[in-house]
C-alpha angles and dihedrals in degrees: 000000000000119000117244117244115248114260121256088249091056092047091050091051092048091048091052092049090051092046093049092049091048094051094047098042096046090057093053122108124224089282092054096249131127135190115239105250093229108034101019096232110161110234138159107267093239091060094053130085131224107248128196127223089213114045123233140079097239120124096249092071105014096084100025103123092196089066100042126084135163112270134178118245092251094057096039102044117018093031091042097236098310086251095180090060096035095052094042090056093047091049089050090050098043109016135252095273090056091050093048090051091050092049091050093047091049090066092064127085127246121193113204123198130214088262091052092053092046089051091050091050090051093045095052097040 
């Protein structure tokens, strides 16, 4: 009997797990630790989360690596991303025009297909 293909929802979840792991691990030093982007707390990369500069779980921002940075649980969840600090740091890194473009683009929609999610899983793995 042939195996069923995973649903688009399952593929999106797997792509996000791979993206989060990629963002957190690539920021780690040789000891496997990372500074939280917003508060600077030094934490093992596996204990961090991947926070977004622009909130939302829609495809336009979910996988945009320019908007994702490692964050500790405290900054990302109870403090709701610390957006005032997060965005200020990104603007300092990339400029105000870049940030305004990203904000504008985030309002659009992006429909991803099964193949897109599979490509993202492969890219981040």
